[in-house]
N, C-alpha and C positions, 0 to 999 in steps of 0.2 A: 882638163881631161886627165884621166889616169888609166890604170888597168894594164894588163899584160900586153895588149895590142900596141901600147906606146913604147915598149921596150925595144930600143934601136938594135941591140945585138940579136934579139929573137927575130925581129923583122929581117935582118940581114941573113940569118941562118935559113929562115923559111923561104926567102927569095932564092937563095942558092939551091936548096932542096927542090923547089918547084921547077927551076930551070933544068936541073938534072933529069927531071921526069917529063920534060916537054910541056910544062904548065906555066901559066902566069900567076903571079902573086900580087895581091893588092890588099890594102887595109882600109876599109870604109871608116873614115874618121868619125862619123856620127855614132858608131857603135863601140868605139874604143874604151868608153868608160863603163860599159856594162857587158861582161862576158856572158851573161845569161841569155842574151839574144843570140850570140854565136853558138852557144851550147844547144839551145832549142832548135836552131836552124840545122845544125849537124844531126841532132836526133831525128828531125823530120826527114832529112835526106836518107839517113840509115833506115828508118822505118819504111819509107817509100821504095827502098831497094831490098826489102825483105829481111833486114836485120831485126831479130827478135831476141829479147833477153827476159829472164825471170827477174822480178824486182830484187830478190835476194842476191842476184849476181851483179847488180848495178852499184858498184862501190867506187868511191873516189880513190884514184891512184895518183898521189902527188908526184911520183917519179916516173910516170908513164911517158915514154918518149914519143914525140910526134912521128918519127920515122918508123915506129913499130905498129902503127895503125893500119889495118886493112881498109883501104878506101875503095869500097865496092861500087860506089856511084860514079867513079871517074870514067 
C-alpha cells in the first residue's frame, strides 16, 4: 500500500483537526493506494451540496491546506 493516506504524520494532524471540530477521522485502508477514489467522493459530496465550478477554475493546488477548505456538506 502507498499513497498520502498512509502518511502517519498527516493522519495524526487530520485526527487532531477533526477532534477540534467535533468530528471523527478514519482512514479506509482499502482506499489508501488510490487517491482518485477519495477525490471523486469529495467531488460528489461537493456537487450534491451545490458547489459548482467552471472547468477553467478547477486547477491543482499543490500547497492547498486542508484547513483552508470550506466543508459545506458537514
